[in-house]
N, C-alpha and C positions, 0 to 999 in steps of 0.2 A: 459497665464503665468504671465503677468504683474499684473493681478488681484490677483493671488496667492501670488506674491511677496509683494503686498500691505498688504495682510492679515497677512503674516509672519512678516512684519515690525510692524504692529499694535500689534501683540502678543508679539514681542520682547520689544516693548515700555512698555506694561503692565508688562512684566517680570522685566524690569529695575525699574519700579515704585514700585513693591512689594519688591524688594531687598532693594531699598532705604528706604522703610518703615520698614525694619528690618525683613521681612519674610524669612524663610528658604524655598525657593520655591520648591526645590527638597528635600523633607523631608526624614525622617528616619523611623525607626520601628514604626508600628502603630498596636496596638491590635484591632482586629475587629471580629465581628460576620458575617458570610456569609449572604448576603442579602436574599437568598432563605430561610435560617433558620429563619430569623426575620419574614418573611411573613408567613411562615408555622406555626410558634409558636406564633402568634400575641397575645400580652397582652396590653390592654389599659393602657396608661401612663407609660409603662415600660421604664426605662432608657436604652439606647443602644448606642453602638459605632460600626460603620461600615465604609466601604470605597469602592470606585470604581471610575469609569470614568463617567464624566458628559456627557450625551448624548442628553439632551434637557433642555432648560431654557425658562421660560415664566414669564415676568415681568408684574405684574398687580398692578399699583400704587406703594404702599410701600411694597408690597408683591412679593416675587419671588418663583416660583415653578420650581423645577429642577428634572430631572430624573437621578438617580444614578444606574449604572449597574456594577455588577461583574460577575464572571463565573456562579454563581448560580441563578441570576435573576435580577429584576429591582425593585426599590422602589422610591417613590416620596419623595422629600425633600422640606419642607416648611420653608422659611426664611422670617421673618418680620423685616424690617430694624429698626423699632423703638425699638425692643427688643435686638438689637445687639450693642456691643461696637463700638466706632468709628473706631478702627483698623479693626474690622471684616467687617464693612460696606465697607471700602476701598478694602478689600480683595474680597468681593462679586462683587464689581464694576469692578474688573480686572480679573474675571474668564472668561474662554472661554469653548466652547464645546470641549470635548476631554481631559480637565484637569482631573487629578486624585487627589481626595480629600478625607480626612477623615471627618466624621460627628459624632457629639455627640448630643444627645437630647432624646426626649420621643416619643414613638409611639402613634399615634392617627389615627382616620378615618375621612376623610372629609365628607361633607354632601352627597357626591355621593357614599360614602362607600369605597373610595380608601385608602388603608393602606399607611401611610406617617410617616416621621420623622420630628418633630418640632425641627429644628436645634438650639442648643444653642452655639455650637462651630464648626467652620470649620477649618480644618488643611490642608494646601497645601502639596501635596506629590509628584507631578510631573506636571510641566507646559507643555502643548502641544503647541509647537511653530509653528506647521503646522496644517492647517485645516483638519478635518476628511473627509473621502471619501463620496462624494455625499450626504452630510447632513444626514447621517444615514438612507437613504432610501434603502440601499443595494448597494453593489459595483457590477456593471454590466460588466465592462470591463474584459473579460476573461484573456487577457494577463496580465493586472495589478493585477488581483486576484492571479494568479499563481506566478508572479514575486515578489509581495509584499504581501505574505500570511498573514502577521500580520494585514494588512488593511482589507483583506477579513474576517479574524476572528473577527476583531472589528465590522465590518458592517453587517455580515451575520450570523444569528443564524443557518441557514441551514448548513453552512460550519462547524460551531462549532459542530453541532450534528453528522455530518459524522465522524469526528475524535473521538468523544466520542464513537460512535458505533465501529469504528476500534479498539479502545482500548478494548472494551468489547468482540469483536470477538476474539482477540488474547488471552485474559484471558480465554475465553471459550475453545479455542484450547488447551491451556496449562492444563486446569483443566481436560479435557478428557484424555489426555495422562498421566498426573500425577496419576490420579485415576486408570489407567490401568497398572500402574507399570513401566512406562518409566522413564528413567533418562535423564534429560536435560543436554546437554554438550556444550562445545565451541571448535571449531576446527579452524585452522589457516585461516586467510583471505589473507595472502600472500603465494603463492605456487611457488616452484621452477619449476614445470611443470604444466601447466594448464590441468585440466582433470575433468571428471565427467559429462561433457555436451559438446555440439558441438559449443558453443558460442565463438566468438572472444574475447580474453582477453585484458585487459589493462596491459601494461608492465611498470615496473619501475626498478630501480637499487639500490641495497643496497651498500652504500659506504664502510662500514667497512668490509663486507664480499667480496666486489668486485664481485658481482654476480647479474645476472638478476633475478627478481621476477615478479610474475603475480598476480594481484588481482583475487581472486577466481571466477570462473564461476559457481561452484557448490561445496558443501562440501562432496559430495558422497563418494569419495575414502578414505577420512579420517574417515568418520563414519563407513565404512566397516572395516577399520583397528581395530576399537573398538570392532566389533563383533569377529574378530580374537582374540583380547585380552581377551575376556571372558564376555563382557557385552551382555545380550540377547535383551535388549530393550533400544534404545537410540533415542533421537531426538534433533534437533537444529533448532531454529528460527533464521535465519541468513540473513545477507546482502551479496548478490552476485552481480557481476558486469559483464556486457557484452558490449564490445566496438562496438556496432551496432546501427542501426537506432532508432529514436525516433518516436513514434506514439501514438495513443489513447490507445494502449495496451502494449507499451514497454517504459520503462525508463531504462537508462544504469545502474542505481543503484536500486536494487529492493529487496524485502523481501520474503524469501522462508521459508517454513517449510519442513524439510526432516526428515523422520522417518524410522528406520530399526528395524525389528523384527526377531530374530533368530527362526528357525524351522517353519516359516510361508511361504506362497506362495502368488501368485497374487490374489487368491480368498479371502484370509484373508485381503489383503491390500485393495481391493475394499470395503469389509465390514467395515473396519476401516475408510476409506474415507467417507463413507456415515454417519457413527456415528459422525465423527468430524463435518461435514457440517450441518447435521440436528440439532445437539445440539447447534452449534453456532447460527443458525437461531432462534431456539426456545428461547435461553437465551437472545439473543440480541433484537429480534423483537417480540417475543411472538407468532410467527406463522410460519408455513411451506409454506404458500402461500403469495407471495410477488407481489404487483402491481407495475409495472414500465413501464413508457412511453407507456401506453395503452396495455401492455402485462402482462400476469400473469405467474409468475414463481412458479411452483408447486414442492416443494421439498419432497412431500410425496410419489412420484412415481419415481423410477429410472429405466432407460431402458438400453439395451445393443445393440450394432451394431458391426458386424464383419467387420474390415477393409479389410481382405482378400476376404470376400464375396462381399463387395461393389466393390472392384477392378474387380472381376470376372463378376458380373452382369452389372455394369455400363460401364466398359471399356474393358472387355474381357481379362484382364491381369491376368496371373497366376504367382506364385512366382518362378516357375522353367523355365519360358520363358527366352530366350536369350534377352539381352538388345536391340538388333536390332529389335526383334519382338515387344517389348514394344514400341519402337519409331515408328515403322510402324503403330501399332494399334492406337496410339495417334494421329499421323498425319492424318490418315483416318477419325478421328472424329473432325478434324480441331482444335486440341489443340496446342497452341503455345508453343514451346520448347525453346523460347528465342533466336532463330537464331543460336544456337550452331551447328557447323558442327560435332564436336565430343563431346558427352555428356556422362558422367559416369552413371553407373547404379544407384548409390545413388542419383545423381541429378535428374534422371527421377522419382525415387520414391518420392522424396521431392516435385517435381512439381505436381505429381498426388495427394499426400497427401493434398496439399493446395487446389486442386480442389474439394476434397471431403468434405471440410468444409461445403459447401452448403447442403450436405446430412445430416448434423448434426443439422440443424435448424428445429425445429418442426413447422409444418404448423399451421396457425391460431393464436389465441390469447394466447394460453397456451404453455409455454416452460417447458420442463422437463430435468433434468440432464441425460446425455447419456454417458455411458461407451463405448468407442470404443476399441475393443479388437482385438486380432489376427493380430498384425502387422508383416510384413515381418521381418525375423531375420536380414536381412541386415541393417535395420533401428535401430537395438537394440544391439549395441556391448557389453552392460553390462548385458543383460537379458538372462535368460535360454531359450533354445529352448523347444518347446513342445515335449514330449517324443515320440509321434507317428507321429508328423509332424515337422521335424527339420527345415523346411523352414519358419515356423511360430513361433513367440516367445510368451512367457507367459507375455505379456505386455498389459497395457491399458493406454488410455488417457481419462480424464473426460472433456466433453464439456458441456457448458451451453449456449444455444442460439448462438452456433457457435464459442464460445470462449473457448480455452483450459484453464482449471483451475488447473488440477492435472495430474500427470503422475506416474505410478508405475509398478512394475514387480517383478517376481521371480528372485532373484539375481543369476547371474552366479558365481559359486564358484569353478569351475574347473580351476586351474591356467594355465594349458597347453592350454586349449581352449581359456582362456581369453587373453593370450599372442597372439595367432594366430589371434583372432578377432581384437585386438587393432592394430596389425601390418597391417592387411588387411585394416582397416580404414585409417591408415596413407598412405598406398599405394594408396588408392582411391583418396586421396587429393594430390597425387604427392609428398609425403614426405617419407623419409626413417626413419626406426626405429633406433634411436640413444639414447644416454644417455640424450639428451636434449629434446627428443620428447616422449619417452616411459617411463612411470612411473615404473621403475624396482622395487622400494621399495614396491609399491602396489602389484605387482606380487609376490615379496618375501614374503609379508604378507600372501597372499593366499596360498602359498606353505606350510605354517605352518598349514593350515586347517581353513577355514571359514565355519561355519554351514550353511545349507540351510536357506535362509532368504527371506523375502519380504521387498521391499523398496518403499517408497512413497515420492513424492514431491508435495507440494501444493503452488501455487503462492498466497501469502497472499494478495498482492495488488489486484489481480484479484478476489479473494474470497470476499474481501471488496467491490469491484465494484459490484459484483453480489448481495450481501446482502443489499447494500444501493441503488441499482438501478442507478448507475452512468455509463455513456457511455464512459468516458475517465479516464485513469489511473491517470492523473494529478489531478483529483478531490479527490483522496484518498491518495495522497502522499503530506505531508505538504509542502515540498520544492522540487518540481520536477525539473529535469534538463532542463534548457532553453538556447537558444542561447544568447551569450553575448549581453547585451542591446545596446552597441555601435556598434557592428557588425550588429545587427538587424536594427538599425537606418540608417546605411549606405546603407544596402541592400534595404531599403524602400525608400531611397532618389531618 
């Protein structure tokens, strides 16, 4: 820490020296050509102006060679002190790695063929009063990388590329839906009643209206209202929030895509999901086969697995079994039910659903996307039942390498049945259906008639994880939620 303080003091001394000499150290607007464009369109002796961050400096007698970087690339800057005015010499003597400068001069190639700028003028644009991370060899401290993402982006090209790919993936998703006639919409992020998913909401209070509000856990119920209103194809790339645990796959603030298509069903939704994911991979990566951590993800072949069939074959559980029978069968197989003396039917299903994750991981070195279909209706309060098997719903979840990436179903559009299902879900949680717990306006909308429809939700963060080969969601969110640094420091003390 003392070493860092000494470095900061030295940089502040240089800052004062430059100001005393009349330099505007934190400069103003500067017309520049992107560095990558200069390199790509190289012309000998062409006069250029560019700018970026100094990432390396090598002094060789009266000559100085510096690396200048911007978002588009790197170029070498050549400074010969004998050719500089006295004021510029003083400026160069007081530059540090990390400073942002503008450069004017001519392009040339060194004897080794490296494209360089022979600098005639240097313009300070921002003084870096703190040393850059790990001398530009790459920031390795994971906690520091996530907490101070700007340092990670400065030091690691790999990180910058992940977020470029994230942007291209989202653009591809939008392009697919726009070309297929979908309307992009925005729905409220603050809800009077949380709904559309089972997550625990964040609660706030609106002072002027004197009423509680909840950050949305999902936009689903509002998007379905738009189907009632007459739109046939809508989508929203949205921020949703769940007040739950943080892990390599969960962040309390996350990005979702939700899509609703009137007159479609779960089969149409699975086909749409495949089109979206395949195109995102092809347009972003140029391939449907992705190598990641010694495994191959093959997006050219998509498989299906029946949840109901797995339950029957692996655990002997049928959807019409009594809860006691389920518990008995699980206990005989040594499955831990969490020590609950009394456990609800939905809790049992959720425990078993978690256990079945292992069934969704393809053996060997190749991983393929798997649609898990035929979920028990009790797990799907917003989905249609199968016509000939009412205990099974028309729902799927998409898994890739054991991680859920998407969820979709044929939407339940019967308002009477929807009310009963939502009330049963509340009762299972030990809650009563009241004006504060049951979304009566959503039911009211359904009572005006919602066309049969297919709905889809894709976790954008998880999709980016899959397509960029990242094992943690923190690697694909620019500023992931972290424990307060002071709290963390006390916990580690």
